[in-house]
C-alpha positions, 0 to 999 in steps of 0.5 A: 793734316785734316783727318775728318771734315765736319759739316762739309754738307754746308758747302753743297749748293754754293756757287764759285766763280773761276777765271773762265767767267762760268758760274759753277756750283758745288754739288754732292757726288756719289761715290763709295768710300773704301778703306784705301790709303790715302783715305778718301775724306770727301768727293764732290762735283763742280757743275756749270750752273744751268737753271734750265738743266739742273741735273746736268752732270758736273764738269769736274769732281774734286776728291780730298784725301788724308795721306796718313803715311806722309801726314798731309792732305791731298786734293785731286781734280778729275774731269768727268769721264776720265779716271785719273786726276788732271791736277793734284795738290799736296799743299792743302792745309787746315786753313782751307777748311776754316770757313766756307769762304776759304774753302770756296776760294780754294775750290776756285784755285783748283778749278783755275789750275785745270781750265784751259 
């Protein structure tokens, strides 16, 4: 289980290419972290890449949690405008954070799960 993610800021601005053919970028999202369980480690937006409107809101947000009680990490995908996750992955492992490319592949997998 990952309890802290170092150098996560390096992923911001990276592009991913899910199955729908759209180019997405990973961008920082603003959220206030609280002392909740599971603990929120990172929260970011996945935005459609649009060179004409770079400030367009993200279509999805992804939260990464550390569940200390059950000793695993959780990734939850949220659609903009909705409060609850539309997909949750409790099978996240440390290997997903090994390199930027591994993490980008994992982010693509999460987005592919929610694309209709």
